[in-house]
C-alpha positions in Angstrom: -0.2 -0.1 0.0 0.8 3.5 -0.7 1.0 6.7 1.4 0.0 10.1 -0.1 1.7 13.3 2.6 -0.6 16.3 1.5 0.7 19.8 2.2 -1.3 22.3 4.4 -3.9 24.7 2.8 -1.6 27.8 3.9 -4.5 29.6 3.1 -6.8 28.2 5.7 -4.2 28.7 8.4 -3.0 32.1 7.1 -7.3 33.0 8.0 -7.0 31.8 11.2 -3.9 33.1 12.5 -5.1 36.1 11.4 -8.9 36.1 13.1 -6.7 34.6 16.5 -4.9 37.8 16.7 -7.9 39.7 15.7 -9.2 38.3 19.3 -6.0 38.4 21.3 -5.8 42.2 19.9 -9.6 42.4 21.4 -8.9 40.9 24.9 -5.7 43.2 25.4 -7.6 46.5 24.4 -10.6 45.7 26.9 -8.5 44.2 29.8 -6.8 47.8 29.2 -9.8 49.5 29.4 -11.0 47.6 32.6 -7.9 48.2 34.2 -6.6 51.2 33.4 -8.7 54.5 32.7 -6.3 57.1 32.0 -5.0 58.5 35.4 -7.5 56.1 37.7 -6.9 52.5 38.3 -9.8 50.7 38.4 -9.6 47.6 41.1 -11.9 44.5 40.3 -12.8 42.3 42.5 -10.6 38.9 42.4 -12.9 36.4 42.0 -14.5 38.0 39.6 -11.1 38.9 37.5 -9.9 35.2 38.0 -13.4 34.3 36.3 -12.8 36.5 33.8 -9.0 35.9 32.9 -10.3 32.3 32.7 -13.3 32.9 29.9 -10.5 34.5 27.9 -8.3 31.7 27.7 -11.1 29.7 27.3 -12.2 31.4 24.0 -8.6 31.2 22.9 -7.8 27.0 23.7 -11.6 26.9 21.1 -10.0 29.1 18.7 -7.2 26.7 18.8 -8.9 24.1 18.6 -11.2 25.0 15.8 -7.8 26.1 13.8 -6.3 22.9 14.4 -9.5 21.3 13.1 -9.5 23.4 9.8 -6.2 22.3 9.1 -6.4 18.4 9.5 -4.8 17.1 7.3 -5.6 12.9 6.5 -3.3 10.9 4.8 -5.2 8.9 2.2 -3.8 5.0 1.4 -4.4 3.4 -1.2 -3.8 0.5 -3.7 -1.0 -0.7 -5.1 -1.4 0.1 -8.5 -2.9 3.3 -8.3 -1.6 6.4 -9.3 -1.9 10.4 -7.4 -2.4 13.5 -8.9 -2.5 15.9 -6.0 -3.1 19.6 -6.1 -4.6 19.3 -9.3 -5.2 22.5 -10.6 -8.8 22.0 -13.0 -9.7 25.7 -12.7 -8.7 29.4 -12.5 -11.1 32.3 -11.4 -10.0 35.6 -10.4 -6.2 34.7 -9.1 -7.9 31.6 -7.4 -6.7 28.1 -8.2 -9.3 25.3 -8.0 -7.8 22.2 -7.2 -8.7 18.5 -6.1 -6.5 15.6 -5.2 -7.1 12.6 -7.8 -6.3 8.2 -6.9 -6.6 6.7 -10.0 -5.6 3.3 -11.5 -3.5 4.3 -14.8 -3.4 0.6 -15.9 -6.5 -0.9 -15.1 -8.2 -3.0 -18.6 -10.9 -1.1 -18.5 -12.0 2.7 -17.3 -12.8 3.0 -13.8 -16.0 4.4 -11.7 -15.0 7.6 -10.0 -16.6 9.2 -7.0 -16.3 12.9 -6.9 -16.0 13.8 -3.3 -17.0 17.4 -1.7 -16.4 18.2 1.9 -18.8 20.1 4.2 -18.7 22.9 6.4 -21.6 25.3 4.9 -19.6 26.9 2.1 -17.5 29.1 4.6 -14.9 26.5 5.6 -13.8 22.6 5.5 -10.6 21.4 3.2 -10.4 18.5 1.1 -7.0 17.7 2.9 -9.6 16.5 6.0 -11.6 14.0 3.7 -10.5 10.3 3.9 -12.2 7.0 4.4 -12.1 6.4 0.3 -11.1 2.5 1.1 -14.1 1.0 0.5 -14.5 2.5 -2.8 -11.1 1.7 -4.0 -11.8 -2.1 -3.0 -14.9 -1.8 -5.6 -12.5 -0.3 -8.2 -13.4 3.4 -8.1 -10.9 6.0 -9.0 -12.1 9.4 -6.2 -11.3 12.8 -7.2 -11.5 14.9 -3.6 -12.4 18.4 -4.7 -12.1 21.7 -2.9 -13.7 24.5 -4.0 -14.2 28.8 -3.6 -15.5 29.6 0.1 -18.2 32.6 0.9 -15.0 34.8 1.7 -13.6 34.1 -1.9 -17.3 33.8 -3.9 -20.7 34.1 -2.8 -23.6 32.1 -4.1 -23.1 30.5 -6.7 -19.1 30.5 -6.8 -19.1 27.2 -5.0 -21.6 25.0 -8.1 -19.9 26.8 -11.0 -16.7 25.4 -8.9 -17.9 21.7 -8.9 -19.2 21.4 -12.1 -16.2 22.5 -14.1 -14.4 20.4 -11.3 -17.0 17.6 -12.9 -16.1 18.9 -16.8 -12.1 18.8 -16.3 -12.6 14.7 -15.4 -14.8 14.6 -18.4 -12.2 15.9 -20.3 -9.2 13.8 -19.5 -11.0 10.9 -18.9 -8.5 9.1 -20.6 -5.4 9.5 -19.4 -7.3 9.1 -16.0 -8.5 6.1 -16.8 -11.9 6.9 -15.7 -15.2 6.2 -17.2 -17.5 9.6 -18.0 -20.6 7.5 -17.9 -19.9 6.2 -14.6 -19.3 9.4 -12.5 -20.4 9.3 -8.8 -20.9 12.7 -6.9 -21.0 12.4 -3.0 -21.2 15.2 -0.1 -22.3 15.6 3.5 -23.9 18.7 4.2 -23.1 21.6 1.7 -20.8 19.0 0.2 -23.9 16.9 -0.3 -26.1 20.4 -1.7 -23.1 21.0 -4.1 -23.1 17.0 -5.2 -27.2 17.6 -5.8 -26.6 20.6 -7.5 -24.0 19.3 -9.8 -25.5 16.3 -11.0 -29.5 17.4 -10.6 -28.4 20.3 -13.3 -27.5 17.5 -16.1 -26.9 19.3 -19.0 -28.3 22.9 -17.6 -25.3 25.0 -18.0 -26.7 28.2 -16.2 -23.2 27.5 -13.8 -21.0 26.3 -16.2 -19.5 29.8 -16.6 -15.7 28.4 -16.4 -16.1 24.9 -17.7 -14.8 24.2 -21.5 -16.3 22.6 -24.5 -20.0 21.1 -24.2 -19.7 17.9 -22.3 -22.2 15.8 -21.7 -22.6 16.8 -17.8 -25.2 13.7 -16.9 -24.0 11.8 -13.7 -24.2 7.9 -13.0 -25.3 8.6 -9.1 -25.5 11.2 -6.6 -24.9 10.2 -2.9 -26.4 13.0 -0.7 -25.8 12.9 3.2 -28.1 15.1 5.1 -28.4 17.4 2.6 -30.0 20.9 2.3 -32.3 20.6 -0.8 -34.9 23.3 -0.6 -34.0 27.1 -0.2 -37.2 28.3 -0.8 -39.6 27.1 1.9 -40.1 29.9 4.1 -42.0 27.1 6.9 -38.2 25.3 7.3 -36.0 26.6 9.8 -32.9 26.3 7.3 -35.0 29.5 5.3 -32.7 31.5 8.1 -30.0 29.4 8.6 -26.9 31.8 9.0 -24.1 30.0 7.1 -26.8 30.2 4.2 -27.6 33.8 4.8 -24.1 34.7 4.3 -23.6 32.5 1.4 -26.2 34.3 -0.9 -25.0 37.7 0.0 -27.0 40.7 -1.1 -29.4 37.7 -3.0 -31.4 36.5 0.3 -34.7 38.3 -0.6 -34.2 36.9 -4.4 -36.9 34.5 -4.5 -35.5 33.3 -7.9 -32.0 33.5 -7.0 -33.1 31.1 -3.7 -34.8 28.6 -6.6 -31.8 28.6 -8.9 -29.3 27.6 -6.2 -32.0 24.6 -4.5 -31.6 21.6 -5.7 -35.2 20.0 -5.7 -35.9 23.0 -8.3 -34.2 20.8 -10.9 -35.6 17.5 -9.8 -37.4 16.0 -13.4 -37.6 12.1 -14.8 -34.0 12.3 -16.4 -32.3 12.8 -13.0 -29.6 10.1 -12.1 -30.4 8.1 -9.0 -29.9 9.4 -5.4 -28.9 7.4 -2.4 -30.4 9.6 0.8 -28.7 9.4 4.4 -30.3 12.2 7.0 -30.7 11.4 11.1 -33.9 12.3 12.0 -32.5 14.4 14.9 -30.3 16.6 12.7 -29.4 19.9 14.9 -28.4 21.7 11.6 -29.7 20.7 8.7 -33.8 19.8 9.1 -34.6 16.1 8.4 -37.4 17.4 6.9 -35.3 19.1 3.8 -34.2 15.2 3.2 -38.2 14.3 3.3 -39.2 16.6 0.8 -36.0 15.8 -1.6 -37.4 11.4 -1.5 -40.6 12.4 -2.0 -39.7 14.9 -5.0 -37.4 12.6 -6.5 -40.4 9.9 -5.9 -42.9 12.1 -7.7 -41.2 12.4 -10.5 -40.4 8.9 -11.0 -36.5 8.9 -10.2 -35.1 5.7 -8.6 -33.7 6.5 -4.9 -33.0 5.0 -1.6 -33.7 7.0 1.5 -32.1 5.9 5.0 -33.3 7.2 8.0 -30.3 7.4 10.8 -32.7 7.0 14.4 -31.7 9.6 16.7 -28.6 10.1 14.1 -27.2 13.9 14.6 -25.6 15.7 11.7 -23.3 12.6 10.5 -21.0 11.7 13.3 -23.0 8.2 13.2 -21.3 5.3 15.1 -18.6 2.3 13.9 -21.7 0.1 13.1 -23.9 2.3 11.5 -20.9 3.6 9.3 -20.5 0.0 8.7 -24.3 -0.3 7.7 -24.6 2.0 5.6 -21.8 1.6 3.4 -22.5 -1.6 2.6 -26.1 -0.3 1.6 -24.1 2.2 -0.4 -22.6 -0.2 -2.4 -25.5 -2.4 -3.1 -27.3 0.6 -4.2 -24.3 1.4 -6.7 -24.7 -1.8 -8.3 -27.9 -2.1 -8.5 -28.3 1.4 -10.8 -24.9 0.0 -12.6 -22.4 1.7 -11.5 -20.4 -1.3 -10.4 -21.2 -4.8 -11.1 
């Protein structure tokens, strides 16, 4: 077996160091204001001061922990015979380089299916380097493309959607050199990543977000794996309608109903859609379970083959080892049923 060591996402590190420095300056400023007021010294109760200092250091530790999570790097183990292309640039937009890591088998007798993995993070954080767990796909003969996209501090909506479509386009164009089968592309993601997977796949050959794509390739995928995805940004009765990360991602188009519809996966459901595998915990505190219920119902109504697994008591991912194993087996069974693998 071979190992790949990823380079740290310098942009993410710099971003968090900047945020931490801002916090430290804020703390310093207010401590100065509390303790010294020109010529007068304000004496704080010693007990309250200890509590205040403990509170401040707790905030610092939390920020450091978040920084560590953001810059986590997972080594991807792939089979002998596979090759890797790390930080492959699939797009260049206004000085930003869209990168992906591709693990593929160049010597397989026939072109292989490929999973396009899309990280989550509310469209505002997350890195491809923090993704892993691809062994199930490697064992089934898949290539894997682990993709990053523009986060909200680089581009508001629909930037991330455009990037996923461009990544798909790149892989289709370079299918021969990567020995992948463009008719067996599977999009997969969790949370915001699942939203982008749904958008990338349900759009099919609708070109509205293909601004940075090259040529006029057939963009229809073989299947979509949707893990606890937000899918409907139109329904005002759904609490996700006012979800802070969504509003931030939409920017000044929050009140634009047509724009909301244009970035909602449910808007693109039709009988020609690829099959969809849906997983959602019914106790999800972030993306309401009803988001996947609506997605499932609309797919059913359109006659699109889909499988919907409810994780009873499940939160926003983080399922236990036994449940993950069960879901993995169900997913591979689904991919066999829809003809992606034998």
